[in-house]
C-alpha positions, -999 to +999 in steps of 0.1 A: +287-762-301+255-751-282+235-720-290+258-692-278+251-674-245+244-638-240+270-613-251+282-631-282+253-654-291+240-632-320+274-625-336+257-595-352+273-569-373+259-535-383+268-508-408+249-476-412+246-439-416+223-416-398+192-434-386+198-465-406+220-494-395+226-529-409+217-558-386+230-591-397+252-621-387+288-631-390+296-669-394+281-685-363+277-718-346+259-744-368+233-750-342+224-713-342+221-712-379+199-743-378+176-729-352+173-696-371+160-715-402+129-727-384+104-699-391+115-692-427+120-729-434+085-737-423+071-709-444+088-720-476+081-757-469+045-748-464+045-730-497+060-760-515+036-785-499+005-763-506+016-758-542+021-795-547-011-804-528-031-778-548-022-796-580-028-832-568-054-829-541-070-795-545-100-800-523-078-814-496-057-782-496-089-761-495-100-781-465-067-776-448-069-738-455-104-738-441-094-757-409-066-732-403-090-704-410-114-719-385-088-719-359-080-683-366-117-674-365-121-690-331-090-673-319-104-639-332-137-646-314-119-652-281-098-620-287-130-600-293-144-612-260-112-605-242-109-570-257-144-561-245-136-575-211-103-555-211-121-523-217-143-530-186-111-537-166-096-504-177-126-486-164-123-504-130-086-496-128-091-460-136-116-458-107-092-471-082-076-449-055-040-461-052-037-451-015-069-470-007-056-500-027-024-500-006-044-500+026-065-529+013-036-550+000-008-543+025+003-570+049+032-574+073+054-584+044+047-553+023+071-525+018+062-491+031+048-472+001+071-442+006+102-466+003+094-475-033+115-455-059+110-457-096+139-458-121+125-447-155+149-454-183+143-435-215+165-449-243+167-426-273+187-420-304+183-389-326+149-381-311+139-345-315+137-324-283+100-318-289+092-355-286+113-359-254+098-328-239+063-342-245+074-375-228+089-357-198+059-334-195+036-363-191+060-381-166+061-349-145+023-351-142+025-384-124+014-380-088+046-394-074+070-376-098+088-354-073+089-379-045+099-411-061+104-410-099+141-410-110+146-403-147+175-419-165+178-403-200+198-428-219+218-410-246+241-423-273+277-410-278+272-418-315+246-391-318+260-357-325+249-332-298+236-359-275+254-345-244+241-310-250+206-323-255+208-343-223+221-313-203+194-291-217+166-314-207+182-321-173+183-283-166+146-279-177+132-309-159+156-317-131+134-300-104+103-319-114+115-354-103+133-370-074+164-373-095+172-366-132+202-385-145+218-385-180+236-417-189+256-417-221+262-450-239+297-453-255+300-462-291+317-493-305+317-516-276+327-551-287+298-576-290+271-548-290+246-537-316+235-501-320+200-508-307+175-502-279+187-533-259+223-523-257+213-487-247+190-501-220+217-525-206+243-497-203+219-472-188+204-497-163+238-508-151+249-471-148+217-464-127+224-493-104+260-482-098+249-446-093+218-451-071+227-482-052+265-483-049+270-445-047+239-429-034+229-457-011+194-466-024+182-501-014+181-522-045+152-541-031+131-509-031+138-499-068+114-507-096+127-501-131+105-490-160+118-491-196+099-472-222+101-459-258+110-423-261+075-414-273+056-434-246+029-414-229+019-432-196-015-431-180-014-404-153-018-429-125+004-457-138+034-451-115+012-447-084-005-480-091+028-497-100+043-486-067+013-501-048+016-534-066+054-535-061+051-528-024+023-553-017+032-582-040+052-610-023+064-620-057+077-585-066+112-598-074+100-623-100+074-601-117+071-580-149+043-554-150+027-545-183+001-520-193-019-523-225-006-503-255-027-480-276-013-465-308-030-432-301+000-409-295-003-395-330-035-412-342-050-381-358-018-374-379-012-408-394-026-418-427-063-428-422-058-460-443-034-473-416-055-467-386-074-500-388-041-519-386-030-500-355-065-505-340-061-543-347-027-543-329-040-524-299-070-547-295-048-578-296-024-565-270-054-556-248-068-591-253-036-608-243-035-589-210-072-593-202-077-629-211-069-656-185-065-682-212-035-666-230-001-659-214+010-623-221+046-612-228+062-578-223+056-553-251+073-520-258+072-504-223+071-524-191+084-526-155+104-550-132+124-548-100+160-537-101+168-568-081+154-590-109+171-570-135+205-572-118+202-609-109+197-620-146+224-597-160+203-570-176+194-569-213+216-586-238+232-559-259+229-578-292+191-584-297+163-567-314+132-581-296+145-569-262+111-573-244+105-610-253+142-619-251+145-604-216+115-623-204+127-656-219+161-651-204+147-644-170+123-674-172+151-699-177+177-682-155+152-683-126+141-719-132+107-707-145+100-685-115+089-654-134+055-640-143+038-611-159+011-591-142-012-566-160-017-530-150-048-521-169-040-485-174-033-479-211-003-460-223-001-442-257+025-450-283+030-433-317+024-451-349+045-449-381+037-420-405+042-409-440+033-379-462+018-401-488+001-435-489+032-451-504+054-436-477+030-446-449+029-482-462+067-483-466+073-471-430+049-496-416+065-524-438+099-515-424+087-514-388+070-548-392+102-562-408+121-551-377+095-565-353+094-598-372+131-603-366+119-614-332+112-648-348+149-653-338+136-658-302+120-691-313+154-706-317+166-690-285+138-705-265+144-740-279+181-737-270+172-726-235+149-756-231+177-779-241+203-762-219+179-761-189+165-796-185+157-789-148+127-769-161+098-793-170+092-797-207+056-787-203+065-753-188+092-747-214+069-757-242+042-734-230+065-705-233+078-717-267+043-720-280+035-684-270+067-671-285+064-691-318+026-690-322+021-655-337+053-656-357+044-689-373+008-680-378+018-648-396+043-667-417+036-703-426+000-700-414-007-671-437+008-690-466-014-721-460-046-700-456-039-676-486-023-699-511-043-729-500-075-711-509-062-696-542-039-721-559-065-749-563-087-725-582-057-717-605-048-753-612-082-769-613-109-743-619-135-768-631-131-790-600-133-760-577-164-745-595-181-779-591-175-778-554-183-742-544-211-754-521-190-781-505-181-781-468-145-769-473-157-738-492-184-731-468-159-733-440-136-708-458-165-684-463-175-686-426-140-681-413-132-651-437-165-635-427-159-640-390-124-626-391-135-596-411-164-588-389-142-590-357-115-568-372-142-542-380-153-545-344-117-538-333-117-507-355-151-495-340-138-500-305-107-480-314-129-452-327-147-452-294-116-449-272-094-426-293-084-393-276-105-362-287-098-350-322-081-316-322-097-305-354-129-315-372-129-345-396-125-337-433-146-355-459-114-368-475-102-383-442-136-399-436-135-415-470-099-428-465-107-443-432-139-460-445-119-472-475-095-490-451-123-516-445-126-531-480-089-526-484-081-545-452-069-577-470-045-557-492-032-536-463-026-567-442-007-583-471+015-553-477+021-543-440+020-575-421+023-608-441+050-598-466+074-581-442+070-611-418+079-635-446+107-612-457+123-611-422+119-649-417+134-656-451+164-634-445+169-649-410+168-683-425+195-674-451+217-656-426+212-623-446+212-589-429+181-567-427+182-530-428+171-514-395+157-479-397+142-460-368+106-456-378+094-422-389+068-409-364+054-374-357 
């Protein structure tokens, strides 16, 4: 039986109370189970091979760790260059006048700018009113808010008081936008998970029926933006999005993505964690700015309603809704889909915690959920098999992008970390006698390069953070400086271990516990 199609492919079940649900799998097709074993299987196979190799050929394993480290160092170097270039692009975009850009780009095939209407879907579950008000306040500041932004507040029936909350916000903000809708997702629909993807799918279909079928909007003139409930858009994002949508001949095969910055609550999170979020922001900026890396949607992004409707909306049973939606679109459209950057950063909120332990725990659980996206490796392979009309090269390019970071954080981390340490444990005399050998020199160069570039990402983040509302305290300064020598430990606890945890559970068909991350 082939890898199952949208709707029942994941065969997921969930159990939970409050803000925690269980995400797992019922007995599924053997091919799905096999494909799901790839990331975790490679990680554990890598661990076994490194352990055996460290005992029998210690210097060979150290050389392998050094070569993989060299690859990572080169990759970091290119990311550093791309991040610096990305900051320059951001300044250029911020200096643009959207109306002047429309006049410069418009052709006879362009849409009239005033005909473009934005459908902004805000999925949320048990979000406090304060967070949603902040989100809506910033959306209301967009230059085209009253003329062309249509809010779809996507509520969940499973949340007590959701209808009252939606009605309250609709009353407060309804006059600030072209339209303000409240869509309520029913609970317990067969084949669905209680997650962002199912909420989005319901709300977007509801919006299409309401706006196109009932109110008469032209589906070809609607551009949909999905966002997290705490996303704070750049003040000119939607004006620039409207210009690009109106003037791009490929508007119905395009995703638009802005770079993410974890600055929504940067001054309230634990200072030890800021370097990790700076690292993440820098990499997302680099992916969008670099011409040598294909970018994928992340967190909050836009596409045409026509594209969304033609591919059947989001699948209601996935976790990595951004990547899955792009992969699904790619194969359904025969590879005719692309992502275009809008270099106007948006703010997202990072995980928080009252203590260092709680902050690490929240970040661990968030990474665990994100790492469940390794499931998309198997989905991409299955789509390549089921769509032979798409060239192997094009399908493999997408697979490489989807698999690369997941595997590098899993089996790649194992090879680099254990490959450098286990030979010293098994053969200390051999290792000590070869400390000046090329494999060790290679390891030292790569570790130094990666560390220096990560510090550069942190310095850049310091430079672009929003103004601090209160003066720094000495304790906070010391904590943030301490994050530099503790970077390896924080990366182990907050990145490598949860990735291996998720991939191992996926391999074994075991559920993971999904919790909405604590942010404030």
